C-alpha positions in Angstrom: -17.4 -11.3 -18.2 -16.7 -11.1 -22.7 -14.7 -7.6 -22.1 -12.6 -6.8 -25.3 -9.3 -5.6 -23.7 -8.3 -5.5 -20.5 -4.7 -3.8 -21.4 -6.7 0.1 -20.0 -7.2 -1.9 -16.9 -3.5 -3.6 -16.4 -2.7 0.4 -17.7 -4.3 1.9 -14.2 -3.1 -1.0 -12.1 0.6 -0.2 -13.1 0.2 3.7 -12.5 -1.6 3.2 -9.3 0.9 0.6 -8.3 3.7 2.6 -9.1 2.2 5.4 -7.1 1.9 3.5 -4.8 5.1 2.7 -4.4 6.3 6.6 -4.6 3.8 7.4 -1.9 5.2 4.9 0.7 8.2 6.5 -0.2 7.8 9.6 1.0 6.0 8.2 3.7 8.8 6.6 5.0 10.3 9.7 4.9 8.2 12.2 6.3 8.1 8.9 9.1 11.8 9.6 9.7 11.6 12.8 9.9 9.0 12.8 12.5 10.7 10.3 14.7 13.9 12.3 14.4 12.7 15.2 15.2 10.5 13.6 17.7 13.9 12.0 18.9 15.7 15.3 19.1 13.3 17.0 21.1 13.2 19.8 18.2 9.7 21.2 17.6 8.0 19.9 14.5 6.7 22.3 11.6 2.4 22.8 12.2 2.3 21.0 7.6 4.4 17.8 8.3 2.0 15.7 10.5 -0.8 16.8 8.2 0.9 15.7 5.3 1.9 12.3 6.2 -1.7 11.9 7.2 -2.8 12.6 3.5 -0.4 10.5 1.9 -1.3 7.6 4.0 -4.7 8.0 3.5 -3.9 8.3 -0.4 -1.8 5.2 0.2 -5.2 3.3 1.7 -6.9 5.0 -1.7 -3.9 2.9 -4.1 -4.0 0.2 -2.5 -8.0 -0.1 -2.5 -8.7 0.8 -5.7 -5.7 -2.0 -6.8 -7.6 -4.9 -4.9 -10.7 -3.7 -7.0 -8.7 -3.9 -10.5 -6.9 -7.5 -9.2 -10.8 -8.6 -8.9 -12.5 -7.4 -11.9 -9.6 -7.8 -13.8 -9.3 -11.5 -12.7 -13.2 -12.5 -12.8 -13.0 -11.0 -16.3 -10.1 -12.9 -17.6 -9.8 -16.1 -15.6 -13.9 -16.4 -14.7 -12.6 -16.9 -10.8 -9.8 -16.0 -8.6 -6.6 -17.6 -7.4 -4.5 -18.3 -10.1 -1.5 -17.6 -8.5 0.3 -16.0 -5.0 -0.6 -12.5 -6.3 -4.2 -12.7 -4.4 -2.9 -13.4 -1.2 -0.1 -10.9 -1.6 -2.5 -8.6 -2.7 -4.6 -9.4 0.0 -1.7 -8.9 2.9 -0.5 -5.8 1.8 -3.8 -4.2 1.7 -4.6 -5.7 5.0 -1.1 -4.3 6.4 -1.8 -0.6 4.6 -5.0 -0.7 6.7 -3.3 -1.9 10.1 -1.1 0.8 9.6 -4.1 2.8 9.0 -5.4 2.4 11.6 -2.0 1.9 14.1 -1.5 5.8 13.5 -4.3 7.6 14.2 -4.1 5.2 17.5 -0.6 7.4 18.0 -0.6 9.5 21.3 0.4 10.1 25.1 -2.8 7.4 26.0 -1.4 4.2 23.8 2.4 4.7 23.2 2.7 1.6 22.1 0.4 2.4 19.1 3.2 3.9 18.0 5.8 0.8 17.9 3.0 -0.9 16.0 2.8 1.4 13.8 6.7 1.2 13.1 6.6 -2.6 12.9 3.5 -2.9 10.3 5.5 -0.3 7.8 8.6 -3.1 8.4 6.5 -5.5 7.1 4.9 -3.5 4.9 8.1 -3.0 2.9 8.7 -7.2 3.2 4.4 -7.1 1.6 5.4 -4.3 -1.2 8.8 -6.8 -2.1 6.4 -10.4 -2.0 3.5 -8.6 -4.2 5.8 -7.1 -6.5 7.0 -10.4 -7.3 4.0 -12.2 -7.6 3.1 -9.2 -10.2 5.2 -9.4 -12.5 4.9 -13.2 -12.5 0.9 -12.6 -13.1 1.7 -9.7 -15.9 3.5 -12.3 -17.8 0.6 -14.9 -18.2 -1.2 -11.6 -19.8 1.8 -10.8 -22.1 0.3 -12.1 -25.2 
């Protein structure tokens, strides 16, 4: 692809990544609140669980947008993929986000193990975000003039 500049694409990616971090943080807070209410046997506000689900769906959408931007931008700039560790790190984060979403909808009285899986996956997702941030910063340095 011979496109004039991918700067606009990287700006969208930067905003989407920043928003992903914010959404992940709010998910951690609302999830922690749900966990605390459950442990203390207090009633949960009716809006808390739907909010947590909407935020989770938002995070899924954001990481899929980031994946698309990364693939299009890299193919457009280099003509191929796999020029850094950012691709496997990003694919790992996408996998973890989708696994987290899947495990979230599995949580219920019949599947008590799904809650533990959801928590473990989200802990791994924190590490994944660190990895994708480090490798992403290395990629950004390649594109800056």
